[in-house]
N, C-alpha and C positions, 0 to 999 in steps of 0.2 A: 191398233192391231198391226201385226206383221203380215203383209200380204205376200211377201216373197223373201226367200233366203237362199243365197248361193254359197256353196262350199266347194273350194277347189284346192287340192293338194293337202288335205288334212287327214292324217292317218291313212286308212285304207281307202278313203274317198278320193277319187281322181277329180271328178267334176260333176257336181250334182246341184239341181235347183229344186227347192222345196216350195211348191205353190200352196200357200196356207189360206185358210178361209176363216171367217168369223166362227165362233162357237168352238166345238171340240175337234181338235186335230190329233189323230192318233198315229204314232210312228211304230211300226213293227218290223220284224225281220229275223232271220236265223241268228243264233248265237255267233258272235264274232263278225257279223256282217258290217258293223260300224255304227250301230244306233248310238252308242256312247259318243262317237266322234261328232254326231250332230249336236248333242248337248254341249260337248267341249267347244265346238265352233261357235255356238250361241254365247257361251261364256266369254270367249275371246271378243266377240262383238260387243259385249257389255262391259268391257274394260278389265277382265281378269288378267292375271299375270301371264305373259307370253312364255311358252316353252318351245324352244326350237325342236324338241323331240316330237312335237305334233306334226312337223312338216313331213309330208309323204316322201318316202325313200325315192331318190331320183329326181325330186322336184327342187327347183331353186328357191321356191317360196310357197307359202300357204296364203290363201285369200278367203275371207268370210265377208259377205256383203248382205245387208238386209234393207228391205224397203218397208217403211213404217207409214201407215195411214193414221193421221191424228186430227182431231177436231180443232177448229179455230180456238185460240186462247189456251191450248194445252200447255202446261209448264215445260214440257220437253221441247216444244217449239221455241219458247222464250229462251231456254238454255242454249238451243242451237243458234238462235239469233245472236246471242252474246258471243258465240264462237265464230261469228261471221259466216254461218252456213247459208246456203240457198235451199229453198224448198218450194214446191209447186202445189198450191192449194192443199197444204197439210201433208203432202207426200214428202217424206224425208228419207234420204239414202245415207246409210252409215256403213263404214267398211273398216276392216282391219287386215293388215298384211304382216306376215312374219317371214323374214328371210331365214334360209337354212343356217346362216351364220349366227342367227339369234336376234338380229335387229328387228324392231317392230315399228309399224307406222299406223296411224289412225286417220280416217277421213270422215268428216261430217258435212253432208250437203255439198260435196265436191270440194271442200276446203280441208287442207291439212290441219289437224288439231291434236292437242295433247291427249294421251290415252285417258287422262283423268276426266276429260269431257265425255268420253264413252261411258265411264263409270257413273258419272252424274246422270246421264241419260238412262242408263240401266236401272238406277234407283227409281226413276219415274215411269219406266216402261214395263219392266218385267219383275215378277217375283218368282225366283227359282227355288224349288224344293227337291231334294234328292238324297240318295244314300250318303254321298260325300257332301253333307249338307252345309251350305253357307247361309244358315238361317238367320234372318233378321232378328228373330226373337231371342237370340243369344245376347243381344244388347238389352241391358236392363230397362232403359226408358221405353223400348219398343213395346213391352207388355202394356204399359200405360197408354201408349198410342193406339194399340189394337183395341183396348177396352173403350177408350174415348170415341174411337171411330164407330164401334158397335153401339155406343150410347146415343149416337145421332145428334140431331140439332139441339136437343135439350142440354146434353152434356157439353157440347161445343160452345153453346152460349154461356154457360156457367164458367167454363174454362177461360173463354175470352174475357169475361168480366173479371175473373181473378187476375189474369195477366195484366189487364189495364190498371186495376187498383194497385197491384203489386208494384208496377213501374212507377206510378205516382207516389206511392208510399216510400219507396226506396229513394227517389229523387228528393222528396221533402226531407227525409231523414239525413241524407248526405249533406244537404244545404244547412240544416239545423246543426249537425255535428261540426261542420266547417266553421260556422259562425261562433259556436261555443268554444272550439279549440283556438280560435284566433282572437279571443277576447283581449288578452294581454297585448298582442300586437296592435290591435285596434286602439287600445288606450294610449300606447306610445305614439302611434301615428296621429291620434287626435291632439295630443300635447304638442307635437312637432308642427302640425299644420296650423294650430291655433296661434302659436308663437310667430310663425312665419307671416300669417295673414295680419296679425296685429302689428308686426313690424312694417309691413307694406302700408297698412292703413295709417299708421302714425306719420309716415312720410307723405302720403297722399299724392302720389305722382299723377301727372296729367298726360294724356296722349300727346306725343311729340315734344314733350317738355325738354328732354335732354338735348335734342338738336337745337332748339331755340336758345337755350341757355349757353350752349357751346359757342354759338355765334355772338351773343351779347357779351360773353366773357372776353372774347378776342377783341371786340370793339372798345370795351371799357379799359382794358389793360394797355391799349396802344392809342389812347385818346390824343396825347401830345403829338405823336407822329402823324396821326390822321389830320389834325388841325393844321399843322405846318404844311403838309402836302396840299391840302385843299386851298389854303391861303395863297401859296405860291402859284398854283394853277389859275386861281381867280385873278391875281395880279397880272399874269402873263396874258390873260384874255382881255381884261378890262382896264388894267392899270391900277396903281396904288394911289388912292386919293390922299394918303398921308405922307407920301414921299416928298422929300425936299426938291428933288429934280425929277420930273416925270420921265419915265422910261417908255420906249416904244412898246405898244401892246397890239394884240391881234385885231381888236375891234377898230383901233385908229388906222392901222395899216389897211384893213379892208375898206374903210371909208375913203382913204386916200386913193386906193386903186379904183374905186368907183368914180371918184372925182375926175380921174384921168380918162376913163372910158366913156362916161356919159355924154360929153359934148359930141363925140364922134359916132354914136350909135345910130344916128339918123341916116348915115351914109352906107351902112353895111349890116344886113340882118344877122350875119354870123357874129359880129362884134356885139350886137344887141343881145344875142343869146348868152354870150359870156358875161355880159353885165348883169343879166338876170340871175345867172348862177352865183355871181358875187353877192347879189342881194340876198339870195337864199342862205348863203354861207354866213352873212352878217346876222341874219335872223337866228340861225342855229347858235352862233357864238353868244348872242344876247340871252337866249334861253338857257344855255349851258352855264353862263355866268350867274344867272338867277338861281339855278339849282345848286351851284357851289356855295352861294351865299346862304341858302337855306340849310345845306349840310353843315356849314360852319356854325350856324346857330344851334343845330341839334347836337353836335358833338361837344359834350361837356366833360370836365373832370369830375367824377363822382366816386370817390374812394369807398363811401358807405355802400353804394349800390354794388360796386365791384366785389366787396367783401361778402355781401349777401348772395350774389350769384355764385361765387366760388364755394361757399358753404353748401348751397343747395345742390350744386353739381356733385359735391363730395357725398352728400346724403343719397342722391340717386345712384352714384357709383357703387355704394354698398349693396343696393338692391340689384343692380345689373350684374354684379359679380356672383350673386347667389341664384338669381331666378331667371335671367335672360340677358341676351346681348344688348337689348334696347329697352327703354321704358315700356314701349308697346308690348314686347314679349313678356315683361314682368307683369303687366296687367292681364295678359292672357293666362299666364300661370296662376295668377290670383283667382281668376274665374274658375279654372279647373280645380284648384285647391279648395275653394268654397263649396263646389259641388261634391267633391270627395268627402269633405268634412261633414256635410249634411248626411251623406250616405252612412258614414261611420257612426255619427251621433244617433241616427235612427235605427242602427243595426240591433240594438237591444230590444227595440219594439218588434223587429222582425223575428228575433229569436223567440220571443214570447208567442207571436202569432204562429210561427212554424211549429213550435212545440205543441200547440193545440191542434194544428192541422195534422201533424204526425200521429197524434193519438186518435183522431177521428178516422184517418185513412187506415190505420192498423186495425181498428175495430171493424171497419167496413170490409177489408180484405179477409180478415179472419171469418166473418160471417159468411162471405161469399165462398171461401174455401171449405167451410163446414157443409154448406149446401152442395158444393161440388162433390165432396167426399160421400155424402149420403146418396147422391145420384149415381156415383160410381159403384157403391155397394149394391144398390138395386140393380144396376146394369150388370154387375159382375155375377150376381146370382142367376139372372136370366141367361147370360152368356154361358156360364158353366153348365147349366142344365141343357141348353141347346147343343153345345158341343158334345156333351156326354151322350145325348141321344144320337147324334151323328156317328160317334164312335161305335155305338152298338150295331150299326149297319156296316161297319168296316172291320169286321173280325176282331173287334176290341170291346166286346159286349160287357166285360167286367170293369172296364176302365171308367174312372170318374175324374172329371176336370173341375177344378175349383179355381176361383179368382180371389186371391188374397189382397184385399185393400186395407192396408194398415197405415196408421199415422206415423210420421217420422218424428219420434219423440226426441227432445233435446232439452236438457236442463237449463240451457241458456237461451232457448228459443222464445218465441212469442207465447204469451199466456192465452189459454182458452177459457171460455166461461166456466168450465167444470174444474178449473184449477190446474189442469195439465199444461205442459209446455211442448211445443212442436217447432220443427224447422220449416219455415215457410219458403216457398219458391214461386216462380211465375206460374208453375203448373199446379199449385195447391199445396196440400199438407200430406199427400199420400205417396207411399211406395206401393206399386202394383206388381204382382207376380202371378202368372198363370201356372197353376200346380196340377200335376197329374199323379193319380194313384192307379198304376197300370193293372194291378191285381187286387183282389179282395184282401183286406188286412194290411196292405202296403201303405206306408205313411206317404202322404202327398209330398211330392218333391217338384222343384222347378221343372217344367215340361222339357226343357232342353237337356236336362240330366236324367229324367225318369224314363224317357222313351228310348228304345233301341233304334238302330238305324232303320230297320223296316217299319217300325211303328211311327217313327218321327214324321215320315212323309204322310202317313195316314192321319196323324194328329193335325198336321198342317192343312191337309185337305179339309178336314172337318172344320178347322178354324176359318179357312177361307170361304167355305160354303156358307157357314153361319154369318160371317162378316159381309159377304157379297149380298146375301138376302137382306140383311139389315140396311146396307148402303143403298140398295135398289129401292127399298121401301121408303128411305129417307131422301131419295133423289140425289144421292152422292155417288161417287165412283172411286174405285181403287185403282191399282195398276191395270193397264189395258190388257196385259198378257200374263198368264200364269204358266209355269213349266214344271211338270212333275216327272221325275226320272225314277222308274221302278217303284211307283207308289203302291203297286199291288204285290210287292215282295212278301212272300210268306202266306198268301191267301189263295183261295181257290173256291170252286163251286159257287154256291149261293152268295157267299161273301164277296166273291169277285164281281158278281152282278151288281151287288150293292155299291162296290167301289166305283164301277162304271156309271151307275145311276147318279152318284154324288158328283162325279166329274162332269156329267152332263148337266146337273143342276147348277154347278158353278159356271158352266159355259153359257147358261142363259143370260148372264150379265157381263161376261168378259170372254176374251179369247183364251182358250186353254190348249196347251201342247203337252201331250203325254207320251212317254216312251213306255211301252208295255210288252209283256210276253204272253198275256192272257187274252184269249178270244172273247171272253165275257166282257172285258173292258173295251176291246177294239170294236165290238159290235155297236157301241153307242156313238161312234164317231160321226161327225158331220163331214169330215174329210179323212180318208184313210190313206196314209203314205207308207210305202214298203221300201226298206233298204235291201237291195239285192247284192249278193256277193258273187264275184266271178273270179276264176282262177285258171290262168292259161298254163300253169305248170311252173311259171317263173315268178309272176307277180300277181298278188291278190288285189283286186280293186272292187269298189262298191259304188252303186248309183242309187238314186231315189226316184220312185215314180208314184203317181196317184193311181190307186186301184178302184174300180167301180164294177158294178154288175157281176158277171161271172168271175172276173179276176179277183174281185173282193171275196166272193164265196170260196174260191180256191185257197186264198190266203188264210181265211178263218178256219177252213177245214185243216190246213196244214198246222195251224196253231193249236188245234184241238187234238193233234196227234194222229189224225187219220190220213188216208191217201188223198192228196189235194184234188185228184181227178175222179175219185170213186163217187158213185151215186149216193151212197150212204153218208159219206163225209159232206158232200155238197148239200144234201137234204138237212143234215144236222146243222150246218152253217145257216141255211135258210130259216130253219126254225128259230135259231138263236137271234137272227136279225128281226124276225117277226116279234119275238118275245121282247127284245130291247126296244123295238119301235113302239109297242104297246106301253111299255114302262115310261118312255119319254113322253108319249102323248098324255099319259096320266099326270106326269109331273108338270107338263106345260099347262094342262087344264087347271091344276091346283094352284098354279102361280100366275094364271092369266090376269092381266091388268097391272102386274107389278112393273114399275118403270125400269127400263133397260138402261144400262150404262152407256153413255155416248161412245165409249171406246169400243163397244161390241159391234158397231156398224149397223147396217140395215138388216132386214129380216133375211134369214138364210134361204138359199135357193135349192137346197138339197135335203133329202130325207135320209133316215138311217139306212134305207135299202138302196138309195140312189145318190151317190155323192160325186163331186168333181165337176158339176156343171158350172158354167160361167167362168172357167179358168182362163187366165192369160196364157198365151203360147209360151212354152218353155224356151229358155235362151238357147242359142245355138250351141250344139255340142253337149247338151244336157238331156237326159231321158225325160219323157213326160208320162 
């Protein structure tokens, strides 16, 4: 609910604070005092298009600020969190400023935000109904939403079941159609993969084989060079036993050097160390000579083996040109290709299984949609009857509301058991339209077109009263706040009392803000606010205050056309308050035990005769 709203520099309003309460808040005042500016300011706060013409003459800017109290987990708090807003225990402050030059800014929870965020919050917080109606039921799908909400948990459960089955059916259908349409592509891919895998399998490459063969190829191709080099090195180390004249070699030279050192090693430890190192060197030369001998034995000329290695490398080269840089990459590609081939080969089986699944899901979703359609028809009859009853108390006694629930026929749609075909959606098979026959003999038409400006607000009031009662009985809640501008246009007398009683009934489950010129409506208020106009001869300005006690009696007397200070007028106003108080007590008694919407806050602290208790102090500079 809105606990407070501040308006500064909007139209004739200089600076005013509206202290709002749970239940029914009524706004009254003389013609031209600025009641409409309050509604316009609220519209700005809810994201409506900014018009610099609303900025008060002489003001640099206009400001509208609202304090909203919301229960934990409310969707509006979640949306505010997405915008980076701060809020304290569910108290959210939203604001809108408009410069005289036309620039507009929005703030949510102390943070600058796009105006679209205010519009999103407005959808969750407030339903506004008025003569210049921006009525949500002008959108076709909204009729279905209103009916489904009235239908309660039974309709919601069926609708959710239809949505779930529809999503599964559409997903299975898309997958089935994709597989069928890709059949040729799959066949071509199967042939290509099969040929590639057979080619790889025929070569049968082994991990790391290409590197090993590359090394062997180089050794076999240069066997002569390798043998000559190894033989020369061996001769230099150990000598050539087949040479006619032995040549000096490393091993003999080391032996000679040791022969020279050894006799003297007993006289000097340093020389003994050098001798030891010569001994180690001789051992290394002996080992190296043995390794060279073994290498010479291993290196052989083998043209046949060389031919095989080169042919094998050529075969592996064909594979690495197509499937990877190395044999290991070729083997990885082969593994992926085999998995893909298996998937493609089994796709036909999947097509068959999906075809059966699509048929089963379509049958299930059609069955659920038919059950939902039947539930909507039953709810529609009940809803139309209840709204018609409400209209009878709102100076529209001849009006009849019907809810037309009809199937969306489509020659190419899904088949029904009775042979018909319909277009199916996540919401079922129905088009829903709320129809109004405003006068006897008139053909029912869409309520948005059949109702005049004055009637439209009353029709909306009846819809909201019926819907709120149903929601309360079902433990659900609608928008926390309803706003009605001139809902009582064109009515008076007893009918005006009925309008007030219906507004009070709606206020049992939500916060209601009403702009009215009828005392019969204002007398039902839980909080009565008056817009006062002042004129100093140069500038007209308006302020807002809460009236209670004698001040409220004087306002009601003024609204009834009498002297606000006359005893007769005050007595008449007192009688009216007593009459409306009895009416409200009767209404509350008849609805006692009905669950209240969490958005309506705690029990009210004021009676119809005594309002305004428990108010916060008005802000500085604003009348209270």
